[in-house]
A tleap script that builds the chain and sets N, CA, C and O, in Angstrom:
source leaprc.protein.ff14SB
mol = sequence {
  NILE GLY ARG HIE ILE THR LYS LEU ASP LYS
  GLN GLN PHE LEU ALA ILE GLU GLN ALA GLN
  VAL PRO TYR PRO TYR PRO LEU ALA GLY HIE
  ALA TRP LEU ALA ILE GLN PHE TRP ASP THR
  LYS ALA SER LYS GLU PRO TYR VAL TRP PHE
  LEU LYS PHE PRO LEU ASP GLU GLN SER LYS
  LEU VAL SER ALA SER ARG ASP HIE PHE ALA
  ASP MET VAL ILE GLN ALA LEU GLY THR GLU
  ILE THR GLY GLU LYS CALA
}
set mol.1.N position { -13.249 2.982 4.261 }
set mol.1.CA position { -13.979 2.821 3.017 }
set mol.1.C position { -14.877 1.596 3.134 }
set mol.1.O position { -15.965 1.567 2.560 }
set mol.2.N position { -14.444 0.620 3.848 }
set mol.2.CA position { -15.264 -0.571 4.042 }
set mol.2.C position { -15.852 -0.543 5.432 }
set mol.2.O position { -16.740 0.255 5.730 }
set mol.3.N position { -15.358 -1.409 6.267 }
set mol.3.CA position { -15.852 -1.504 7.632 }
set mol.3.C position { -15.237 -0.469 8.553 }
set mol.3.O position { -15.852 -0.054 9.535 }
set mol.4.N position { -14.024 -0.056 8.233 }
set mol.4.CA position { -13.332 0.950 9.038 }
set mol.4.C position { -12.210 1.563 8.201 }
set mol.4.O position { -11.863 1.053 7.135 }
set mol.5.N position { -11.669 2.628 8.685 }
set mol.5.CA position { -10.563 3.288 7.988 }
set mol.5.C position { -9.309 3.070 8.814 }
set mol.5.O position { -9.281 3.355 10.011 }
set mol.6.N position { -8.264 2.557 8.156 }
set mol.6.CA position { -7.005 2.285 8.823 }
set mol.6.C position { -5.867 2.782 7.943 }
set mol.6.O position { -5.824 2.496 6.746 }
set mol.7.N position { -4.964 3.513 8.535 }
set mol.7.CA position { -3.816 4.024 7.785 }
set mol.7.C position { -2.796 2.906 7.604 }
set mol.7.O position { -2.489 2.163 8.537 }
set mol.8.N position { -2.279 2.807 6.384 }
set mol.8.CA position { -1.207 1.862 6.090 }
set mol.8.C position { 0.097 2.646 6.007 }
set mol.8.O position { 0.163 3.673 5.331 }
set mol.9.N position { 1.138 2.168 6.692 }
set mol.9.CA position { 2.415 2.871 6.567 }
set mol.9.C position { 3.038 2.534 5.212 }
set mol.9.O position { 2.586 1.621 4.522 }
set mol.10.N position { 4.070 3.271 4.845 }
set mol.10.CA position { 4.668 3.128 3.515 }
set mol.10.C position { 5.212 1.734 3.262 }
set mol.10.O position { 5.044 1.206 2.163 }
set mol.11.N position { 5.858 1.126 4.241 }
set mol.11.CA position { 6.418 -0.211 4.064 }
set mol.11.C position { 5.313 -1.245 3.879 }
set mol.11.O position { 5.426 -2.132 3.033 }
set mol.12.N position { 4.252 -1.134 4.663 }
set mol.12.CA position { 3.129 -2.057 4.543 }
set mol.12.C position { 2.447 -1.890 3.187 }
set mol.12.O position { 2.108 -2.878 2.535 }
set mol.13.N position { 2.247 -0.650 2.764 }
set mol.13.CA position { 1.621 -0.396 1.463 }
set mol.13.C position { 2.476 -0.966 0.337 }
set mol.13.O position { 1.945 -1.575 -0.592 }
set mol.14.N position { 3.795 -0.778 0.406 }
set mol.14.CA position { 4.690 -1.290 -0.619 }
set mol.14.C position { 4.633 -2.820 -0.681 }
set mol.14.O position { 4.598 -3.396 -1.768 }
set mol.15.N position { 4.624 -3.470 0.471 }
set mol.15.CA position { 4.549 -4.936 0.502 }
set mol.15.C position { 3.225 -5.433 -0.085 }
set mol.15.O position { 3.202 -6.453 -0.773 }
set mol.16.N position { 2.130 -4.727 0.175 }
set mol.16.CA position { 0.828 -5.087 -0.400 }
set mol.16.C position { 0.853 -4.852 -1.901 }
set mol.16.O position { 0.391 -5.694 -2.672 }
set mol.17.N position { 1.388 -3.715 -2.318 }
set mol.17.CA position { 1.425 -3.351 -3.734 }
set mol.17.C position { 2.270 -4.338 -4.529 }
set mol.17.O position { 1.970 -4.598 -5.694 }
set mol.18.N position { 3.306 -4.885 -3.935 }
set mol.18.CA position { 4.175 -5.847 -4.611 }
set mol.18.C position { 3.700 -7.290 -4.414 }
set mol.18.O position { 4.395 -8.229 -4.800 }
set mol.19.N position { 2.529 -7.465 -3.818 }
set mol.19.CA position { 1.909 -8.783 -3.574 }
set mol.19.C position { 2.799 -9.682 -2.724 }
set mol.19.O position { 2.806 -10.901 -2.900 }
set mol.20.N position { 3.547 -9.086 -1.806 }
set mol.20.CA position { 4.370 -9.860 -0.889 }
set mol.20.C position { 3.555 -10.326 0.320 }
set mol.20.O position { 3.835 -11.373 0.904 }
set mol.21.N position { 2.548 -9.537 0.684 }
set mol.21.CA position { 1.680 -9.874 1.809 }
set mol.21.C position { 0.230 -9.660 1.379 }
set mol.21.O position { -0.039 -8.864 0.480 }
set mol.22.N position { -0.704 -10.367 2.015 }
set mol.22.CA position { -2.108 -10.147 1.668 }
set mol.22.C position { -2.609 -8.794 2.173 }
set mol.22.O position { -2.104 -8.245 3.152 }
set mol.23.N position { -3.619 -8.278 1.471 }
set mol.23.CA position { -4.261 -7.040 1.916 }
set mol.23.C position { -4.964 -7.334 3.241 }
set mol.23.O position { -5.754 -8.276 3.311 }
set mol.24.N position { -4.700 -6.559 4.290 }
set mol.24.CA position { -5.190 -6.910 5.628 }
set mol.24.C position { -6.681 -6.668 5.879 }
set mol.24.O position { -7.222 -7.185 6.857 }
set mol.25.N position { -7.358 -5.900 5.025 }
set mol.25.CA position { -8.763 -5.565 5.283 }
set mol.25.C position { -9.635 -5.807 4.057 }
set mol.25.O position { -10.290 -4.877 3.586 }
set mol.26.N position { -9.665 -7.034 3.523 }
set mol.26.CA position { -10.453 -7.268 2.306 }
set mol.26.C position { -11.954 -7.137 2.584 }
set mol.26.O position { -12.437 -7.427 3.679 }
set mol.27.N position { -12.658 -6.694 1.565 }
set mol.27.CA position { -14.112 -6.600 1.655 }
set mol.27.C position { -14.669 -7.010 0.300 }
set mol.27.O position { -14.398 -6.367 -0.715 }
set mol.28.N position { -15.439 -8.071 0.294 }
set mol.28.CA position { -16.053 -8.589 -0.926 }
set mol.28.C position { -15.022 -8.880 -2.017 }
set mol.28.O position { -15.260 -8.618 -3.195 }
set mol.29.N position { -13.870 -9.427 -1.608 }
set mol.29.CA position { -12.849 -9.809 -2.565 }
set mol.29.C position { -12.065 -8.665 -3.173 }
set mol.29.O position { -11.416 -8.833 -4.205 }
set mol.30.N position { -12.120 -7.501 -2.541 }
set mol.30.CA position { -11.437 -6.322 -3.078 }
set mol.30.C position { -10.670 -5.583 -1.986 }
set mol.30.O position { -10.990 -5.666 -0.800 }
set mol.31.N position { -9.655 -4.865 -2.427 }
set mol.31.CA position { -8.950 -3.915 -1.567 }
set mol.31.C position { -9.557 -2.550 -1.848 }
set mol.31.O position { -9.538 -2.074 -2.983 }
set mol.32.N position { -10.083 -1.939 -0.833 }
set mol.32.CA position { -10.685 -0.603 -0.966 }
set mol.32.C position { -9.702 0.384 -0.363 }
set mol.32.O position { -9.371 0.303 0.820 }
set mol.33.N position { -9.239 1.316 -1.185 }
set mol.33.CA position { -8.204 2.240 -0.741 }
set mol.33.C position { -8.610 3.690 -0.990 }
set mol.33.O position { -9.313 3.999 -1.952 }
set mol.34.N position { -8.164 4.550 -0.123 }
set mol.34.CA position { -8.263 5.994 -0.340 }
set mol.34.C position { -6.840 6.516 -0.302 }
set mol.34.O position { -6.124 6.328 0.682 }
set mol.35.N position { -6.435 7.172 -1.379 }
set mol.35.CA position { -5.079 7.695 -1.462 }
set mol.35.C position { -5.145 9.206 -1.586 }
set mol.35.O position { -5.820 9.746 -2.463 }
set mol.36.N position { -4.436 9.875 -0.698 }
set mol.36.CA position { -4.400 11.332 -0.734 }
set mol.36.C position { -3.191 11.769 -1.540 }
set mol.36.O position { -2.067 11.340 -1.279 }
set mol.37.N position { -3.431 12.622 -2.517 }
set mol.37.CA position { -2.369 13.166 -3.366 }
set mol.37.C position { -2.473 14.678 -3.287 }
set mol.37.O position { -3.548 15.245 -3.484 }
set mol.38.N position { -1.366 15.323 -3.000 }
set mol.38.CA position { -1.414 16.760 -2.827 }
set mol.38.C position { -0.293 17.425 -3.602 }
set mol.38.O position { 0.878 17.315 -3.239 }
set mol.39.N position { -0.653 18.104 -4.655 }
set mol.39.CA position { 0.293 18.901 -5.426 }
set mol.39.C position { 0.043 20.352 -5.038 }
set mol.39.O position { -0.884 20.984 -5.544 }
set mol.40.N position { 0.863 20.873 -4.145 }
set mol.40.CA position { 0.638 22.221 -3.613 }
set mol.40.C position { 0.748 23.298 -4.680 }
set mol.40.O position { 0.236 24.403 -4.495 }
set mol.41.N position { 1.414 22.992 -5.803 }
set mol.41.CA position { 1.520 23.964 -6.890 }
set mol.41.C position { 0.219 24.054 -7.685 }
set mol.41.O position { -0.092 25.101 -8.252 }
set mol.42.N position { -0.539 22.963 -7.725 }
set mol.42.CA position { -1.755 22.919 -8.531 }
set mol.42.C position { -3.009 23.270 -7.735 }
set mol.42.O position { -3.979 23.774 -8.302 }
set mol.43.N position { -2.999 23.008 -6.430 }
set mol.43.CA position { -4.211 23.213 -5.643 }
set mol.43.C position { -3.862 23.432 -4.173 }
set mol.43.O position { -2.861 22.925 -3.667 }
set mol.44.N position { -4.716 24.201 -3.507 }
set mol.44.CA position { -4.533 24.382 -2.069 }
set mol.44.C position { -5.148 23.225 -1.288 }
set mol.44.O position { -4.867 23.046 -0.103 }
set mol.45.N position { -5.981 22.450 -1.956 }
set mol.45.CA position { -6.649 21.308 -1.328 }
set mol.45.C position { -6.078 19.999 -1.873 }
set mol.45.O position { -5.722 19.922 -3.049 }
set mol.46.N position { -5.988 18.977 -1.032 }
set mol.46.CA position { -5.486 17.684 -1.522 }
set mol.46.C position { -6.537 16.973 -2.368 }
set mol.46.O position { -7.738 17.213 -2.239 }
set mol.47.N position { -6.050 16.098 -3.230 }
set mol.47.CA position { -6.935 15.219 -3.984 }
set mol.47.C position { -7.047 13.917 -3.208 }
set mol.47.O position { -6.068 13.465 -2.615 }
set mol.48.N position { -8.216 13.313 -3.204 }
set mol.48.CA position { -8.392 11.997 -2.603 }
set mol.48.C position { -8.935 11.073 -3.680 }
set mol.48.O position { -9.991 11.324 -4.260 }
set mol.49.N position { -8.203 10.013 -3.935 }
set mol.49.CA position { -8.636 9.016 -4.909 }
set mol.49.C position { -9.174 7.820 -4.145 }
set mol.49.O position { -8.505 7.305 -3.249 }
set mol.50.N position { -10.364 7.376 -4.485 }
set mol.50.CA position { -10.962 6.186 -3.903 }
set mol.50.C position { -10.807 5.063 -4.917 }
set mol.50.O position { -11.325 5.145 -6.031 }
set mol.51.N position { -10.099 4.024 -4.528 }
set mol.51.CA position { -9.761 2.953 -5.447 }
set mol.51.C position { -10.276 1.612 -4.931 }
set mol.51.O position { -10.346 1.375 -3.725 }
set mol.52.N position { -10.629 0.755 -5.865 }
set mol.52.CA position { -11.106 -0.585 -5.543 }
set mol.52.C position { -10.380 -1.552 -6.474 }
set mol.52.O position { -10.596 -1.536 -7.686 }
set mol.53.N position { -9.518 -2.395 -5.903 }
set mol.53.CA position { -8.748 -3.353 -6.681 }
set mol.53.C position { -9.141 -4.778 -6.298 }
set mol.53.O position { -9.343 -5.075 -5.121 }
set mol.54.N position { -9.248 -5.659 -7.297 }
set mol.54.CA position { -9.564 -7.056 -6.978 }
set mol.54.C position { -8.388 -7.746 -6.298 }
set mol.54.O position { -7.224 -7.416 -6.526 }
set mol.55.N position { -8.733 -8.712 -5.459 }
set mol.55.CA position { -7.732 -9.516 -4.768 }
set mol.55.C position { -7.834 -10.960 -5.257 }
set mol.55.O position { -8.901 -11.404 -5.682 }
set mol.56.N position { -6.727 -11.681 -5.194 }
set mol.56.CA position { -6.766 -13.089 -5.574 }
set mol.56.C position { -7.270 -13.932 -4.392 }
set mol.56.O position { -7.721 -13.389 -3.384 }
set mol.57.N position { -7.188 -15.249 -4.527 }
set mol.57.CA position { -7.715 -16.144 -3.492 }
set mol.57.C position { -6.930 -16.081 -2.187 }
set mol.57.O position { -7.406 -16.562 -1.159 }
set mol.58.N position { -5.732 -15.493 -2.212 }
set mol.58.CA position { -4.928 -15.327 -0.999 }
set mol.58.C position { -5.020 -13.896 -0.456 }
set mol.58.O position { -4.248 -13.515 0.425 }
set mol.59.N position { -5.956 -13.112 -0.978 }
set mol.59.CA position { -6.148 -11.703 -0.604 }
set mol.59.C position { -4.959 -10.830 -0.994 }
set mol.59.O position { -4.709 -9.792 -0.382 }
set mol.60.N position { -4.231 -11.266 -2.023 }
set mol.60.CA position { -3.144 -10.442 -2.545 }
set mol.60.C position { -3.645 -9.661 -3.746 }
set mol.60.O position { -4.516 -10.122 -4.484 }
set mol.61.N position { -3.091 -8.486 -3.933 }
set mol.61.CA position { -3.486 -7.595 -5.006 }
set mol.61.C position { -3.248 -8.249 -6.374 }
set mol.61.O position { -2.200 -8.851 -6.607 }
set mol.62.N position { -4.222 -8.126 -7.266 }
set mol.62.CA position { -4.073 -8.620 -8.629 }
set mol.62.C position { -3.274 -7.573 -9.397 }
set mol.62.O position { -3.748 -6.463 -9.640 }
set mol.63.N position { -2.051 -7.947 -9.774 }
set mol.63.CA position { -1.140 -6.962 -10.364 }
set mol.63.C position { -1.630 -6.433 -11.712 }
set mol.63.O position { -1.336 -5.288 -12.056 }
set mol.64.N position { -2.364 -7.231 -12.480 }
set mol.64.CA position { -2.845 -6.768 -13.783 }
set mol.64.C position { -3.782 -5.573 -13.626 }
set mol.64.O position { -3.712 -4.633 -14.418 }
set mol.65.N position { -4.651 -5.589 -12.628 }
set mol.65.CA position { -5.567 -4.466 -12.426 }
set mol.65.C position { -4.820 -3.236 -11.924 }
set mol.65.O position { -5.137 -2.112 -12.312 }
set mol.66.N position { -3.840 -3.445 -11.074 }
set mol.66.CA position { -3.003 -2.331 -10.603 }
set mol.66.C position { -2.241 -1.701 -11.762 }
set mol.66.O position { -2.178 -0.478 -11.885 }
set mol.67.N position { -1.663 -2.547 -12.610 }
set mol.67.CA position { -0.907 -2.052 -13.757 }
set mol.67.C position { -1.801 -1.303 -14.744 }
set mol.67.O position { -1.399 -0.283 -15.304 }
set mol.68.N position { -3.008 -1.812 -14.952 }
set mol.68.CA position { -3.956 -1.148 -15.852 }
set mol.68.C position { -4.309 0.244 -15.318 }
set mol.68.O position { -4.353 1.213 -16.076 }
set mol.69.N position { -4.557 0.334 -14.021 }
set mol.69.CA position { -4.856 1.625 -13.404 }
set mol.69.C position { -3.680 2.584 -13.570 }
set mol.69.O position { -3.872 3.744 -13.936 }
set mol.70.N position { -2.469 2.108 -13.305 }
set mol.70.CA position { -1.279 2.953 -13.430 }
set mol.70.C position { -1.117 3.437 -14.868 }
set mol.70.O position { -0.773 4.598 -15.092 }
set mol.71.N position { -1.359 2.567 -15.839 }
set mol.71.CA position { -1.271 2.972 -17.244 }
set mol.71.C position { -2.285 4.066 -17.572 }
set mol.71.O position { -1.965 5.012 -18.292 }
set mol.72.N position { -3.504 3.942 -17.049 }
set mol.72.CA position { -4.528 4.961 -17.301 }
set mol.72.C position { -4.121 6.299 -16.688 }
set mol.72.O position { -4.320 7.345 -17.306 }
set mol.73.N position { -3.560 6.280 -15.497 }
set mol.73.CA position { -3.124 7.514 -14.842 }
set mol.73.C position { -1.997 8.160 -15.638 }
set mol.73.O position { -1.996 9.374 -15.844 }
set mol.74.N position { -1.047 7.358 -16.083 }
set mol.74.CA position { 0.076 7.899 -16.846 }
set mol.74.C position { -0.407 8.491 -18.169 }
set mol.74.O position { 0.074 9.542 -18.591 }
set mol.75.N position { -1.354 7.823 -18.823 }
set mol.75.CA position { -1.894 8.350 -20.078 }
set mol.75.C position { -2.646 9.652 -19.849 }
set mol.75.O position { -2.538 10.584 -20.645 }
set mol.76.N position { -3.407 9.717 -18.762 }
set mol.76.CA position { -4.224 10.902 -18.495 }
set mol.76.C position { -3.385 12.077 -17.996 }
set mol.76.O position { -3.608 13.215 -18.410 }
set mol.77.N position { -2.439 11.817 -17.126 }
set mol.77.CA position { -1.680 12.894 -16.492 }
set mol.77.C position { -0.266 13.042 -17.019 }
set mol.77.O position { 0.381 14.062 -16.783 }
set mol.78.N position { 0.216 12.046 -17.722 }
set mol.78.CA position { 1.592 12.098 -18.191 }
set mol.78.C position { 2.545 12.128 -17.018 }
set mol.78.O position { 2.348 11.429 -16.024 }
set mol.79.N position { 3.557 12.924 -17.135 }
set mol.79.CA position { 4.548 13.002 -16.052 }
set mol.79.C position { 4.207 14.108 -15.049 }
set mol.79.O position { 4.962 14.340 -14.105 }
set mol.80.N position { 3.091 14.781 -15.245 }
set mol.80.CA position { 2.721 15.855 -14.313 }
set mol.80.C position { 2.608 15.351 -12.887 }
set mol.80.O position { 2.918 16.083 -11.946 }
set mol.81.N position { 2.168 14.111 -12.712 }
set mol.81.CA position { 1.960 13.580 -11.365 }
set mol.81.C position { 3.270 13.459 -10.603 }
set mol.81.O position { 3.278 13.567 -9.376 }
set mol.82.N position { 4.385 13.234 -11.310 }
set mol.82.CA position { 5.677 13.082 -10.649 }
set mol.82.C position { 6.504 14.342 -10.686 }
set mol.82.O position { 7.529 14.432 -10.010 }
set mol.83.N position { 6.071 15.330 -11.475 }
set mol.83.CA position { 6.808 16.569 -11.577 }
set mol.83.C position { 7.985 16.508 -12.524 }
set mol.83.O position { 8.762 17.458 -12.620 }
set mol.84.N position { 8.123 15.389 -13.227 }
set mol.84.CA position { 9.233 15.248 -14.161 }
set mol.84.C position { 8.955 16.018 -15.442 }
set mol.84.O position { 7.803 16.215 -15.828 }
set mol.85.N position { 10.010 16.441 -16.081 }
set mol.85.CA position { 9.893 17.113 -17.372 }
set mol.85.C position { 9.805 16.074 -18.473 }
set mol.85.O position { 10.513 15.067 -18.438 }
set mol.86.N position { 8.936 16.312 -19.456 }
set mol.86.CA position { 8.780 15.359 -20.557 }
set mol.86.C position { 9.889 15.498 -21.566 }
set mol.86.O position { 9.914 14.773 -22.560 }
savepdb mol mol.pdb
quit
């Protein structure tokens, strides 16, 4: 998305998401991410979300922006994204 595309493993992504480690590929003060989401019941093709989150001075994810994004997704999709019953 920025200078190159690099896959993050689940443990690395979790550590970045929890602001335990800095984002390894910052560009212009942001973490640029592409997340593939595939609900095989809803579509034969995967969804790709392109996300841009601000980073703090240590290149760690700003949790307020992450939380705001998560709240918007939950409001828009409800529990459909997790497959849970309401």
